[in-house]
C-alpha positions, 0 to 999 in steps of 0.5 A: 831859735838859740843864738850862736855862742861866741864865748863859753866859760865867762864867769857871771859875765856883764857889761859887754862893750863891742870894739870897731875891731870886732873884739869885745870887752866884758866884766866877770863878776864871779869872786874867783875872777872879779876881772875885765876880759877881752874876747877876740874875734876867734872867741878866745877869752883874755884876762885884761886886769882885775878891779876886785870886788864884783865888777858889774858895769863897763864902758869905754872912753875916748882914750880907750880906757875902761870904766868899771862899776863895782870895783874893790870896796864898791868903787868906780874904777878907771883901768888902762887897756893894759890892765893897770888901774888908773884911779878909783872913786868911792862915792860921796863922803858919808854916803858911799856907793853901795852897789855901782851897777851900770854906767854910760857917758853923756854928751857933756863928757860926764859919767852917769852911773846907777847904784842898785842901793844895797850891798852885794853881799847883803843881796846875793850869795853866788847866784842865789838871791835873798828871798825877801828881795821884793821888800828888803831896803833899797836906796837905789840912786842915779849919779852924775859924775865928773870922771876927772875928779870923781866928784858927784855933781848931782844925784839925779834920783834916789830910793829906787828899788834896785837901780840897774841899766842905763842909756841915752836916747837920740834926744839925750834923754836918760833912761834908767830901769828898776829891776824889782818893779820892772819899770823903765824911767826917763829923765830930761836931765838937760832941760831941767836941773831937777828932772823928775822921772817919768815912767816910760814902760815896763818889761816884765811879762805876767806876774812871775813868782821868781826874781825877774826884772830889767838889767842892761839895755841899749838903744838901736838906731831904729829908735827902739830900746833893747832891754835884757830881762833877767829871769825872763830869758829874753831881750824885751824891745820897747818902741819909742812910746814905751810899748812892748814891740817884741821879745827876743828869746835868749839861750839862758834865763838870766841875760844881764846886758846887751851891746850892739856890734860896732864893726857891723851894721846889725847884730848884738851880743848878750851876756848871760849869768846862768849859762856863763856865755857870750851870745850873739843876737840877730838884730836887723839894726845897728846900735845908737852910737855911744859917747866916748869923751877924752878924759885924761 
């Protein structure tokens, strides 16, 4: 059953963030916009500000400032709610960010960000993905970042094949997915300084010929991991053992990210690149509460 459409005409949307007020932030990746937008409770879109580039991921801190992965020049951008850019970071010297993708704050106040490992213009033209996507070179990385100074504290992993969604579970283990393989990995980053990844699960169904793989994801308070699967047209739900529990069909074939409502005890929203819509999903649980540290 198709979910209700909350907002139409959001161009290549990603990174939804639900507010306690019922409003929703998201980014619009299309080059003609390259912006952060806010969707009000009536479903009306309001442009907040432009970080430039191809904004891909979004989260919010304890001061209500917006953190955007993928600003102008492949940067990490901090934006005031009024749209003013507070600061922007380019990544390590000599080894800059290539495609900042998704991000989440940890319990320690640090920021964790995925980098897909290839420049956007080398991988995608509009919505057309290069034909050799399975074998082209990637250096997908996972960064631990000091949001006050922009310093890279550590590179948790590297050489992943299109690093994408990222989330913490209720035991503060870090989950990262790899779009090309469909794998979701887990890292026990607070128990081990050099945490090695373990394969948690895989969300790809069968052996698709077209580009299919995990994108954004979020934990529900039921302990399950909800992962949008781009090209597969669903949110795949993995239980605490990493097994596929269910697949929730979405309106479009290209869902990009999921966020749980904060003002309700159940339900979530999904962005879709193909339909350019913000869709509501009926899910009978709330989301795991996100960390929102005060930074500035």
